[in-house]
N, C-alpha and C positions, 0 to 999 in steps of 0.2 A: 582431519584434530574432531575428536569426539566433542558434540556437542557440552555445555555447563550446562550441568542439573537447574534446573527450575528454581528450586529453595536457591541457590544459592546467590541466581542473580536478579530473585525477586528485589524489588525497589521497595522497601518497608521504612527507611529512617532517612526524615527533614533535614534538607541542612540548605537554609534559603528559601531557595524554590523551586528545589530538586529533592527527590526522593531518589537515597542511595541504597543499592543493595550491601550484602558484608562484601562479596568482592572487590564492588567498589571501595569500600575502606579498606582490607588489605593489598588494593591493587597499588596505595600510595605509598608503599615500603618501597618498590619499586622505579617511582617516577624519578626521571632523571634529573628535576629540579630539589632534588632531596637526597642526591649521589654526593659524596666527595672519595677520590682514589679510588671507585670502583665498589665501594661502601654505601650503605644507608647510612642517613646520620638521624634516620628514626629506628627504636629497637623494639617499641614496644608497643601497643593499641589499648588501652583501659575502657570498659564499657560498666558502668552503673547507674543503677535505675534513679533516677531525676536529677540526674548529672549530662549534659554535653559528652561526645566522645571526648578523649586525650589521647593525645599520642605523647610518646617521651620522643621530643628531638634535642640532639645534643643532652640527652641527661636531665632535661628540665619538661614536666609535665604542662604540652599547650593543649587548650580546647580547638577545639575543631571548630574555625569561623563561619558563625550563623547555623549552628548546628542547634538542634531542640535537644531539651531535655528529653534522655530516655525515658520511659515508661516501659512497667512490668514486660508488656507482648511486644514491644518494640526489639528488647531488650532479646528476648527469649528467641524470636523470626530471626535476628540476625545469628545469633550463638548457636541455636539447636542443629542447623544445619551440616556445622563442621565436627560433630558431635556422633558418636554411634546411639543406635537405639537403648544399648545396657549401661553407656557412661550417662544421659537424659533420665534414665527410670533413678540413678543414683543419683543424681544430681536433686531431683526432685521428690524422691523419696522423705515422706512426710512423715514417717517415724525414725526417723535419721539421718535430715540432713547433712551429706556433706560435701566436701570441696573434691575435685577430681583434676586431674593430670593427662591432656591429652595430647595427642597427633595431628596435624591437617597436612594432608599434600596436594598441594594446587598445581595440576600439568596446565592449567591457563595462566597461573602466575608463575610458574616453577620455581617455587620455592617452598618450602616447608615452614611449618608455625607450630609452636609449642604452646598450648591453652591451659589455664590454671583457672578453672569458675569457682564459685563459693557461694555462698552467702552473706550478707549483712543484715542489716536493720531494717534497711529498703527493699530488700532483696534480694536478687540475681546479681552477678557483679566479677567480670572476669578479666584478665592480665592475656594477652595473645603476643607473643614473641614472634617475629621474623626471623627464620635460621634460611639464609640463600641457598639454594645447593650449591652452589659456587663454592670451595673451598679456599680459602686464601692459600697463595703458596708460600712458606714458611721464612721466603726473603721480604714477603709482604706483612708479617706479622708485625714486628718492631722487633726483636730479640735485643738485648745489648750487643750483641756480637753473632755475628756469622758462625764460628767457633762454637758458641754453645748450642746452637740450634743442629749441628753437626752432631757436636759429642753426643747429644742427646738419642737423636734418631739413629745414629750407630749400636746405639748401647744392645748387649746380650741381656742382659738383665737387672734387674734390679729396682726400686718404685721411684716412680716419677712424678711427682703433685704439683697440681697449680693451683693455687688458693686464692682467695679475695672474695670480694662484694657480690651481691648479686645484680647480673651484667657487667662485671667488668671481663668479659670475653674469653673466660678461662677453659668453654667447650671449642671454641673456636681456634685457641692456642693450639689445643691437645690436638681437635680433628686436623689440623694442618701440618703436626707431626706425622700423625697416621698416613695422610696423603703421602707425604713425600717418602714414608716408610714402605706404603703400599707400591709406590714404583720404583724403589731402589733396590729393592731385596725381596730373596724368594723365602716365605717367612707366610706361618699363617696367624692370622690376627680374630680374634674373637673379644665383640664389643657388647657389653652390657649396658640397655640405656635405657630412661625412665623420663620422657620416650626418646624413640629414636630420633636424633636431630640432623645432622650432613647423612646424605645417602653414601655412602663407599661403592667405587666398581673397582673388583678386583684389577690387576695391573700383575705384576710381579709375584705381587703377593696374593694369597686365598683369602679372602675376609667372609667372618662371617657375622652379620651385625643382628643383635636379640631386644628385644623388647619387653620390659617388665609389665605381665597382666599378658600379653600375649603370645608370647614364647618359654618365659617364665615367670616362674612367680615371684622371687624373690630376687635382690642382689645375689645373697648368699647361697641358693641352689643354683643360680646360674654361675658363680665361681665355683659351686662344687661341682657342679656338668663341665664347665672349662676344661678344668685340669684333668681331665679324660679323654679330652679332644684333641690332644699333641697341640695344643696352642706354643707360637714364639711370645707373642704380644697379646697381652688385654688389656682390655677399655673400662675398667667400672667407672660408671658413671657420675660417685659419688657416694663417699664412704662415709656412710650416714649413722651408723649403729656397730655395737665391739663386734660382733660375729664378721660380718663385710669386711672389718679394719684387718682382724686378726687373718683370715682367710688371705687377703691382698697381701699382708707382708709374706707369709709362708709362701705365697709363691712366686715372690719377687725374691725369695732366699732359695728357693729351690731350684731357680733356674730361667725363672720367668721374666720379659721386660713389662712390667703393668706400670700406667699410667690412671690417675683416677684426681679428683678433686674433692676440694672443703670448701665449706666458705667460714675463713678468718679472716682477718686483718692486714696479716705479716707471714712472714715463712715462723717465724718461732711464734705464732698463736695456733700455726698448724701443728707442732711439738706438743703443746699444751693440751690441743683440742683433743688428740690421738689418745695421750696417757692419761686423760681427765674421763673418758670414757670407760673407763676399767674402775673397779674397787682401789681403796688405795693399798689394801696389799699386794695387787698384781702390779704397783708401779713401775716395783725393778725391773719384773720381767718384762713390762711390754715396754718402755725404756731399752731395755736390753736388744730386744728385738728387731726395735726399730732403729737400733745403732746399726745392726747388720742386713737389712733390709735396704733402707733409703739409700738413695743415688743423690736426687737433688728434689727440692721445693722451688719453685718461680711463685713469688708473692708477684699478685698483678695487679692494674689498676689501668682505669681508660682515662686519660688526663685531653683536654682541649688544645689544639694545633693553634699555632700561634696567626694561623692565618684564618683562624674561622671556620675553616674547610674540614669540619667534623673531628673525630679524636683519633689518638693514638694510645699504643700500650706504652706503659713507663712498667719493668720489671727490678724487682729484688730478688737478688740469686743467691741459695744456700747447698752449697755443694757438700756432701758429708766427707770432707775428706779427715783425718785422723784426728788434729783435733773437736773439730765438730761433733765428731762419733764419740769423743771421751768426754763431751760435755753434756749431750743427749742420757748417756748411762750415768752421768753421775746427778742429772738433774739438776745444772746449773744452767739452765734456757736462759737466766736474765745475762751472761756474757755471751750470750749468741752474737747479740748486734754490733759489740765490740770487735767478735771477728771477722763479720762480716766487712768493719773498716779496713781490717788491716790485713785480710789472705786477700786480695785483689788479684794477686799471680797466681794463684790457684782459681781464677773468674767467679769468685762471691763478691758480690757489690750488693749496699742497702740499697732501698729505692731513691734517697736524696741523691745517691751516686747519679744512679741514670738519671733520676732530673736533673743534675747540674749538668751532664753534659746533652741532654734536649734541651735547656735555657742555652750552653755556651753554641748550640747548632744553630738557634734560631726557631728552634722546632715547637718551644714550649716557652709564652711570657713565664719570668721569675715569679709574678703573683700566682700566676696558674699549677707555679711546681711547688709553691707554700701551700696553699692552698689542699692539696694534695697528697704532703708528705706527711709520711707517718711523725715524724721529728722533725715540724717547723722550724725548728732552731739549726738547726743543721743546715739550713738554706738562708737566713738571715745574717744581713750585718756583710 
């Protein structure tokens, strides 16, 4: 095995009576005592000048015990070995300080990390998210039913969105479906990511992973390129602007299976977010196109397990059946929730319906379900 670069193993951060390196801090993500069902209960490491390092443990920020407040020099000594020279130059440019998104792969830790570094009043700060190289099988994700993930991974075309807040496991859910497709279908898969999170190996499928800033300049450019590369399945890391969204919907309409993510609270919010990207005079056009290209939206949330051992996914499922497509075209989005409640026979369901099932199965407490519900009153009484 190749030796670890000195700067990564350099002990620079005083914790109690021991000095730790950035590798020591990142290693905690994979330590057995912080694992549950093969998944780390630690999702992020936060570093900020003037404060001790903090980990997000079961969705709560917990300071590292006996850790000293980080100085600007120590934080830079921890962070900069994870970045390229170009990224460091951008972050430290005195004429235009900016935040950066970066990825770091560690053979030593057998994990990938996603990094966002930025400036605040005290200096540089960063959030580092662990992305284990092991992609969980679809059976372990927590879909409301096996039929749901089987249907989605067998699709030939259509737009499949996974929506939720930051840290809700959207990328992991899509990665699990891509992994299943790669192992079971002889198709061409192209991913566009910012940065690459999970690393895939071509199995029955042929996979090309492309990263913004390294292989493509933007999601739009990458999508235009992908459509000329004979893809069957396309993964767009995030539909974050009107042009990317339009191209993704067009790709789904023209015979491709497209996966992507959105940062919204629920499935209805995903519809309004897409339509609101465009000027009012295009609302009808975009709603109509979405009603034809959309297949499914999964609204995902991670909730604490009743046994205290980590979190699991709870999902809202909006499938684009005929009544849903009509509501999208008509702009009657406020009626989507009642449709989710009444069309369970077609695989639709509210987040509250799934939470009720998890409570009944003893997987989640009632208080936790109410705390995470979009409509808490649906779980009360």
